[in-house]
C-alpha positions in Angstrom: -18.0 31.3 49.4 -14.4 29.9 49.0 -11.4 32.1 49.2 -8.6 32.0 46.7 -6.5 30.0 49.0 -9.0 27.3 49.6 -9.0 24.4 47.1 -12.2 23.5 45.3 -13.2 19.8 45.7 -12.7 17.7 42.6 -16.0 16.1 41.6 -15.7 12.3 41.6 -18.6 11.5 39.3 -17.0 13.3 36.3 -15.7 10.8 33.6 -12.3 11.4 32.1 -12.3 11.6 28.3 -11.1 8.4 26.8 -7.8 8.5 25.0 -8.0 7.4 21.4 -6.6 4.0 20.4 -3.3 3.8 18.7 -5.1 3.1 15.5 -7.3 6.1 15.8 -4.3 8.3 16.8 -2.4 7.0 13.7 -5.4 7.7 11.5 -5.7 11.3 12.8 -2.0 11.8 12.3 -2.1 10.5 8.8 -4.9 12.9 7.9 -3.0 15.8 9.4 0.1 14.9 7.4 -1.9 14.6 4.2 -3.5 18.0 4.8 -0.2 19.6 5.5 2.0 18.1 2.7 -0.5 16.9 0.1 -2.0 13.7 -1.2 1.1 12.5 -3.0 3.4 12.9 0.1 3.4 9.2 1.0 4.2 8.3 -2.5 7.1 10.7 -2.7 8.7 9.5 0.6 8.0 5.8 -0.4 9.9 6.3 -3.6 12.8 8.0 -1.9 12.9 5.2 0.7 12.8 2.6 -2.1 15.7 4.2 -3.9 17.8 4.3 -0.8 17.1 0.7 0.0 18.0 -0.3 -3.6 21.3 1.6 -3.4 22.1 -0.1 0.0 21.0 -3.6 -0.7 20.9 -3.9 -4.5 18.0 -4.8 -6.8 18.4 -8.5 -5.9 17.0 -7.7 -2.5 13.6 -7.0 -4.0 13.6 -10.2 -5.9 14.4 -12.1 -2.7 11.6 -10.4 -0.7 9.1 -10.9 -3.5 9.9 -14.6 -3.6 9.5 -15.0 0.2 6.1 -13.2 0.0 5.0 -15.3 -3.0 5.9 -18.5 -1.1 4.1 -17.3 2.0 1.0 -16.6 0.0 1.1 -20.0 -1.7 1.4 -21.6 1.8 -1.4 -19.5 3.1 -3.9 -19.6 0.2 -2.7 -22.5 -1.9 -1.9 -22.5 -5.6 -5.5 -22.5 -6.8 -5.8 -18.9 -5.3 -3.4 -17.5 -7.9 -5.3 -19.2 -10.8 -8.6 -17.7 -9.5 -6.9 -14.2 -9.1 -5.5 -14.4 -12.7 -9.0 -15.3 -14.1 -10.6 -12.4 -12.2 -7.9 -10.0 -13.4 -8.2 -11.2 -17.0 -12.0 -10.9 -17.0 -11.8 -7.4 -15.5 -9.3 -6.4 -18.2 -11.6 -7.9 -20.9 -14.6 -5.9 -19.5 -12.7 -2.6 -19.3 -10.8 -2.7 -22.7 -12.1 -2.4 -26.2 -12.5 -5.6 -28.4 -9.2 -4.9 -30.2 -7.1 -4.7 -27.0 -5.7 -8.2 -27.0 -4.9 -8.0 -30.7 -3.0 -4.8 -30.2 -0.9 -6.0 -27.2 -0.3 -9.3 -29.0 1.2 -7.4 -32.0 3.3 -5.3 -29.6 4.6 -8.4 -27.9 5.4 -10.1 -31.2 7.2 -7.2 -32.5 9.3 -7.0 -29.3 10.2 -10.6 -29.6 11.2 -10.3 -33.3 13.3 -7.3 -32.4 15.1 -9.2 -29.7 16.0 -12.1 -32.1 17.5 -9.7 -34.6 19.8 -7.9 -32.1 
């Protein structure tokens, strides 16, 4: 029997638990934050951050980064990609909406255009 002063030998055949990858650690942290602050937490802080950025850099900044992103996507996927995405979006909208949808939005757009000309 070992006395309190003697050290117990450390077993060498015991495996150390693996540390989670950074992706796994981030996922766990994200879930913890969502549980603590609610589902809309990231939306709220994103909106705050966007407002601060707009105040600091102006609304033109968003236009510039959107153009850069658009050009990068054209270079990556080609111009036909956007045509295909537009068709997919149009077909999905057509399936989800009632038959009078396009008639209604056309009238709204026409009324807005007429209103713009008269002012």
